[in-house]
N, C-alpha and C positions, 0 to 999 in steps of 0.2 A: 522397792526400787528394782529388785531383780525380776519381779513379775512384769513390771513395766518394760524392762529391757527385753524379756522373752516375748512379750506381746508385740513390741516394736519389730523384733526380728521376724516373728510370724507374719506380721503385716508386710514387711519388706519382701519375704518369700512369696506371699500371695500376690503382691503387686508385680513382682518379677514374672511369676507364672502368667498373670493376666497380660502383662506387657508382651511377653513372647507370643501368646496366643493372638493378641491383636495384631502384632507385627506380621505373623504368619498369614493371618486372614487378609491384611492389607496387601501383602505381597501377592497373594493369590488373585486378588481383585484388581490390582493395579493394571492399567492398560499397557499393553506391549507397544513397542515402537511400531508405527505403521509400516506395513509392507508396501513398498512403492514399486511400480512397474520398472523393470530394468531399462537403463539408458544405454544406447549403443555407444561403443567406444568412440571417444572424441566429440560426442554431441550430448551434452548433459541433459537435454530435455527431449530426446528422441521419444516420440510417441506420447508425450505429455499433452494434456488438454488445458488450454489457457484462455481465460476470458479477461479482457481489458476494457475499462471504460475510459473515454476521453483519449482516444488513440489516433486522432486525425492530425495531431501536431505535437511538438515538444517532447516531453519525457514519455508520454504514452506511445507516440509514434515510434520513437527510438527503441522502446522496449518491445513493441510488437515486432519490429524488424529483427531485433536481437533474439527474441524467443524463437521466431521462425527460422532464423539462421542456425539455431542450435537444435533444430529438429522438432519443435513443438508445432501443434496445430493451433492457430490463434483465431479466435473470434472476437471482434472488437466493435465498439460503438462510438458514436459522436453525433453531434447535431447536424453537421454539414454533409449532406449526402454526396455532393460533388467531390469533396476532399476525401471522404471515405472510400469512394470508388477509385480515386487516384492511388491511395495508399494500398488498397487491396491489390490493384493491378501491379504496382511497383514491387510488392513483396512476392507475388506470384512469378514475376519475370525473373527473379533471382532463384527460383526453385522452391520458395517457401510456401507453406500452406496457411492461407489467411482468408477470412470471410468478414465482410463488413455488414453490419445491421444498423440501420439508423435508429437512434434512441436518444431521448433527453432524460438524464438522470433525475431531473426535477419532477418527472411525471411517473407516478407509481405504476400505472398500467403499462407504460412503455418499458419500464425497468423489468417488470415481471415478464412481459412478452419477449424482451431481448434475452433475458436469462433462459427462459424456456426454449427458445429457438436455438440459442447458442449450445445448450446442453444436448439438444437433439442432434445438432450437426457434429458436435464433438464426441458424443457417446458417453458423456460424463464430464467431470470437472475436477482437475487436479489443482489448478492455481487460478486465483482471481486477483487481479490487480486493479483496485479501485482508485483511479487516478484523476478522474474528471474534476476540474477546479477552475474557478475564476477569481478575479480580484477587482477592487476599485480603490483609488487613491484620493482621499479627501480628509480634511479634519472632521472629527466626529459630528460636530453640529451642522456640517454641510452635507452629510451623507443622506441622500434621499431614501425614504423607506423602501421604495422599489429596488434600489441598489442593494440595500441591506438584505432584503428578502432574497434577491437573486444570488448573492454570495453565500448566505447561510443555506438556502435551499439546494444549491449545487454542491457546496463543499461538505456540508454536514448531513443534511437530510438525504442527499443523493447517495452518500456512502451508506447511511443507515438502510435506505431502501434496497440498495444493491446487496448488502450483507443479509438482509432478511430473505432475499430471493436465493442467494447462493448457499447459505448455511444448511437448509434442509437437504439440498443435493449432496453436500459433503457428509452430513450426518448419516444419510442412507448408505453412502460408500464406506463410512468409518474412517475417513481421512480427508485431508485437504489443506491447502495453504492460502491464506488471504493476506494481501499486502495493501496498505493504504498510503497515499501520498499526503503527508502532513507538511511541515516546513520547519526551517531553523527558527522561524518566529514562534514556534511552540515553546522554545526555551527562553525567549525574551520578546521584546516588542520593538517596533519602529513607529514613529509618528506617521499619521495620515493613512494608516492601514488598520484602523480599528476593527472593522468587521472581518477582514482577512485574518488578523491576529486571533480574534475570538474563535473563528471557525477552525483554524488549524490547531489551537489548543484543545478545543472540544473533541477533535478526532482522537487525541491520545486517551481520553477517558473511554471513548467507544472501543478503541483497540484493546485497552487493558481489560475492560469488562468482558468482551467477547473471548479474549484469550483464557480468562478464568472459567467462563461458563462452558467452553467447548473444547478446551485442552484435554479433559478426560475422555472425550469422544474422538480424539485423533486429529483435531483441527488446530492449527497454529495460526496466530494472527499477529502481525507486526506492522509498524509504521516506518516508512523511510522519510527523512526530514531533509530535503534539499535546501541549499542556500540560493545564491543567485545563479540561475541557469539561463543561457542565451536562447530564449524561446520567443515565439510569437506573442505570448501573453505579456512578457515584460516590455516588449516593443510597443504593444498597444497601451500598456500602462503608462509608458513614457511619452505617448503621443507621437511615436516615431516609426510606426509600422510602414510608412512609405519612404522613409529616409534611405538614401543609398548606403550600402554596406560599409564603405570606408568611414562615412560620417557616424553611423551607429557604432561601429567598432571602436572608434576613437573616444566617443563619449562614454561608452560602457567601460572601456579600459580605465579611464580616469576615475569613474565612480567606483569600480571594483578595487582599484588600488587603495582607495580610502576606506572602503567598507568591508572587503573580504580580507580579514585581518591576518590570516596566515599565508594564503597563496596569492593574494592581490590580483586575482583574475576570476572571471566567471567560469562556471562549469559548462561543458557541452552536454546536450541531451544524451549523446552516446556514453559519456562518463556516468551519468545517472542510470542509464539502462544497464550498464555493467554491474552497478550496485544492486539494482532491482533483481537481476538474475542471480547474483550471489546470495541475496536474502531468500530467494525462492528455491534455491538449490537444496539438495539433500545434505550438503555440508552444514547447513544451518538448521538441521532437523530438531535440535533441542532448544532453539530460540523461539520464545513466544512472549507476547505482552510487552515487547521492547519498542523503543523509538531509537532509530539509528540515524545519527546526524552525519550527512555526507555533504558538507557545506563549506569546505575550505577554511574552517576555523571561525565561522560567523557566530555559532552558538557559544563558543568559548568566550568570545568578546562580549556578546550580549549578556 
């Protein structure tokens, strides 16, 4: 019995020595917090290089405006060249730095070309906001295959293609931040949004995997999950893109009162942009692999 005790004690001492050695080795090999370029006083993103997909309207547009106002150089894409030129001009008129490059995130060659040209103009890449997304509203058995493919190819495949182009740039730098627009529907589901619900849930798996794979290399990856935001997309979804603002606002107000369970109102794109900038900021430097719900209480109810 005493020999067993002595052996156990020796084993414990050996394990302790091994544990200390492993801990010391791990500490020596652990990646340090990334060193980011300094921001000028009062402008969090001064000198930062930002890429945004889907920035010709809605959350992407508001985020491009907000990043530029905070000192970032923004390069963004969208399918509509006329809208892209308008957004670029509007940001430049306010003194911001913004460049539009036409690209469709469903097209691998265009995604690669957009990223390459954006990085050339920016001189690197600090923040990528993969925001491009679409939806269709129909019962599952009525969704045309073409509509299903369009939603999945834009919302999931498009983000995958964008991340594949962005990550090598960030790996070479040894740091970077990637944000992805998911949805409150990632926490629950609503009827008639089958392919949209599926796409936004899939993005969380992509975000979590990328966070685990590239966190040790200085890249953090997170998802923002909006609820109802007053954008062109939901106007089109409701078939009211040409409705006068008073009619639209009245109808949306009634719907939001019943479905946005805490705040009883939709968000504005500017509110979402403030959340995007918060997640992209140095203040959130230890956050990765997370889904942040900015939805007025919708996910809590779902």
